[in-house]
C-alpha positions in Angstrom: -172.2 86.5 -168.5 -170.0 89.2 -170.0 -170.5 89.9 -173.7 -167.5 89.0 -175.8 -166.2 91.9 -177.9 -163.6 89.8 -179.8 -164.9 87.4 -182.4 -162.1 84.8 -182.2 -163.6 82.6 -184.8 -163.7 85.4 -187.3 -160.1 86.3 -186.6 -159.0 82.7 -186.9 -161.0 82.3 -190.1 -159.3 85.4 -191.6 -155.7 84.5 -190.8 -156.1 80.6 -190.7 -153.0 80.3 -188.5 -152.4 80.3 -184.8 -148.8 80.1 -183.5 -148.2 78.3 -180.2 -145.2 79.5 -178.2 -144.0 77.0 -175.6 -140.4 77.4 -174.4 -138.0 77.1 -171.5 -136.8 80.7 -171.3 -139.0 83.8 -170.9 -136.8 86.2 -172.9 -136.5 83.7 -175.7 -140.3 83.2 -175.8 -140.8 87.0 -176.0 -138.2 87.2 -178.8 -139.8 84.3 -180.7 -143.3 85.8 -180.3 -142.0 89.2 -181.5 -140.4 87.6 -184.6 -143.6 85.8 -185.4 -145.6 89.0 -185.2 -143.2 90.9 -187.4 -143.3 88.1 -190.1 -147.1 88.3 -190.6 -148.4 85.8 -187.9 -151.2 87.8 -186.4 -152.4 85.4 -183.7 -150.1 83.9 -181.1 -150.6 82.1 -177.8 -148.0 81.7 -175.0 -148.4 78.4 -173.1 -148.5 78.8 -169.4 -145.9 76.0 -169.1 -143.4 78.6 -170.4 -141.4 80.2 -167.5 -143.0 83.5 -166.4 -145.5 83.2 -169.2 -147.6 86.0 -167.8 -144.7 88.4 -168.3 -144.2 87.2 -171.8 -147.9 87.8 -172.6 -147.7 91.3 -171.2 -144.5 92.0 -173.2 -146.0 90.7 -176.5 -149.2 92.6 -176.0 -147.1 95.8 -175.9 -145.0 94.7 -178.9 -147.9 93.5 -181.1 -148.7 95.5 -184.2 -152.3 96.8 -184.5 -154.7 94.0 -185.4 -152.6 91.2 -183.8 -153.8 89.1 -181.0 -151.9 87.6 -178.1 -153.5 84.9 -176.0 -152.6 82.3 -173.3 -152.4 78.5 -173.8 -152.5 75.6 -171.5 -155.0 77.4 -169.3 -156.5 74.9 -167.0 -158.1 76.4 -163.9 -160.3 79.4 -163.0 -157.3 80.9 -161.3 -155.3 80.6 -164.5 -158.0 82.5 -166.3 -157.9 85.3 -163.8 -154.1 85.5 -164.1 -154.0 85.6 -167.9 -156.8 88.1 -168.0 -154.8 90.4 -165.7 -151.8 89.9 -167.9 -153.7 91.2 -170.9 -154.4 87.9 -172.8 -157.0 88.5 -175.5 -158.1 84.9 -175.7 -157.6 81.5 -174.0 -156.7 78.1 -175.3 -157.0 74.9 -173.3 -155.7 71.3 -174.0 -158.9 69.7 -172.8 -162.4 70.4 -171.5 -161.4 71.8 -168.2 -162.7 74.3 -165.6 -161.1 77.2 -167.4 -163.5 76.9 -170.4 -166.6 78.0 -168.5 -164.7 80.5 -166.4 -163.3 82.2 -169.5 -166.7 82.3 -171.1 -168.2 83.8 -168.0 -165.6 86.6 -168.1 -166.2 87.2 -171.8 -162.8 86.0 -172.7 -162.9 84.0 -176.0 -161.7 80.4 -175.5 -160.6 77.7 -177.9 -161.2 74.5 -175.9 -159.2 71.4 -176.5 -161.2 68.3 -177.5 -160.7 65.1 -179.4 -164.0 63.2 -179.4 -167.4 64.4 -180.6 -168.7 64.3 -177.0 -165.9 66.6 -175.9 -166.4 69.0 -178.8 -170.1 69.3 -178.1 -169.5 69.7 -174.3 -166.9 72.4 -174.9 -169.3 74.5 -177.0 -172.1 74.0 -174.4 -169.7 75.4 -171.8 -169.2 78.5 -173.9 -166.2 77.8 -176.1 -165.9 80.1 -179.1 -164.0 77.4 -181.0 -162.9 73.8 -180.5 -159.2 73.0 -180.7 -159.1 69.5 -182.2 -156.1 68.1 -180.2 -154.0 66.2 -180.9 -155.1 66.4 -184.6 -152.3 64.2 -185.8 -154.0 61.2 -184.1 -156.6 61.0 -186.9 -155.4 63.5 -189.4 -157.6 65.5 -191.8 -159.9 62.5 -192.4 -160.8 62.4 -188.7 -161.4 66.1 -188.6 -163.9 65.8 -191.5 -165.6 62.9 -189.7 -166.0 64.9 -186.5 -167.2 68.0 -188.4 -169.9 66.1 -190.3 -172.4 66.0 -187.4 -171.3 69.4 -186.1 -171.0 71.7 -189.2 -171.5 74.8 -187.1 -168.6 74.2 -184.7 -165.4 76.0 -185.6 -162.5 73.6 -185.4 -158.9 74.5 -185.2 -156.5 71.6 -185.9 -153.6 71.5 -183.4 -150.9 69.0 -182.7 -148.3 67.8 -185.2 -149.5 70.0 -188.1 -146.5 70.2 -190.4 -146.3 72.7 -193.3 -147.3 70.0 -195.8 -150.4 69.1 -193.8 -151.8 72.6 -193.6 -153.8 72.6 -196.9 -155.4 69.2 -196.1 -156.6 70.3 -192.7 -158.0 73.5 -194.1 -159.7 71.6 -197.0 -161.2 69.2 -194.4 -163.0 72.2 -192.8 -160.7 73.6 -190.1 -161.1 77.3 -189.7 -157.4 77.5 -188.9 -154.4 75.4 -187.8 -152.5 75.8 -184.6 -148.8 75.1 -184.9 -146.2 74.9 -182.1 -143.1 72.8 -182.7 -143.1 72.5 -186.5 -143.2 76.4 -186.7 -141.5 77.7 -183.5 -138.9 74.9 -183.2 -136.5 75.7 -180.4 -136.7 79.5 -180.9 -138.7 79.9 -177.7 -135.9 78.2 -175.8 -133.1 80.3 -177.3 -132.8 78.8 -180.7 -132.3 80.3 -184.1 -134.6 83.3 -184.7 -133.7 83.7 -188.4 -134.8 80.1 -189.0 -138.0 80.8 -187.2 -138.7 83.9 -189.3 -138.2 81.8 -192.5 -140.6 79.2 -191.3 -143.1 81.8 -190.3 -143.1 83.3 -193.8 -143.7 79.8 -195.2 -146.6 79.0 -192.9 -148.2 82.4 -193.5 -148.0 82.0 -197.2 -149.4 78.4 -197.2 -152.2 79.3 -194.7 -153.3 82.1 -196.9 -153.2 79.9 -200.0 -150.6 82.1 -201.6 -148.3 79.1 -202.3 -148.6 75.4 -202.2 -147.0 73.5 -199.3 
C-alpha cells in the first residue's frame, strides 16, 4: 500500500466545505471550478458524469491557487481511479462503497467513500477510506448524522446531498468535519449558467462554513 501524503481529513476539517461540480459542458465546468477557487473555495471535485471530466480536472489543477485541492467525484471502478490519477486528481469521492474505494487506497489516493448506513460507513473505513461521505445526507438530516456518528466517533463524516446554505451550521454542529455541496452552490454554472451568481453563492458558503456569518 502506498503511503498517503495528503491528509484529506485535515484539509476538510480546516475548510469545512467541498464543492461538487457536475455539469453538462466541459468548458462551463472549468469556468465554474475556476470561479469557485477564486472566491475562497479551496476543495473542489469534478464528477466523472461531467463531459470530458478528466480534461476539466487537468485544467483546474493548473488553475488552482497554491493550497487548493482538485479531486474527482463519482469514481466507481478501478479503471476510473487509474484515469483520474493520471489526470492529476488529488483525491477521490465515491457515491457508494464500490471497487474504487480499495483501489484508491491501494494507490495512496485519499478517498471519501459514499455511505448511508452504519454498516456501509464501517465497511468504507475498513477498505481504506480517509473519510465517509454521508450520502444523501438530506434523507435523515443532521439528527441522523449525529446518530450514525455516536458509535463511530473517530470516523470523519462529510455531509453531502441537499445541503442548503441554511443547513450548513446544523450539519457541522452535528459533527460533520465538512459539508459537500453541489446544486445548492454550483447551480447551473457548470452547464453554462450565471458565473456571477455562482461567485456570490460561493462567498456566502465560505463565510458560513468558516463560521464568519450566520446562515
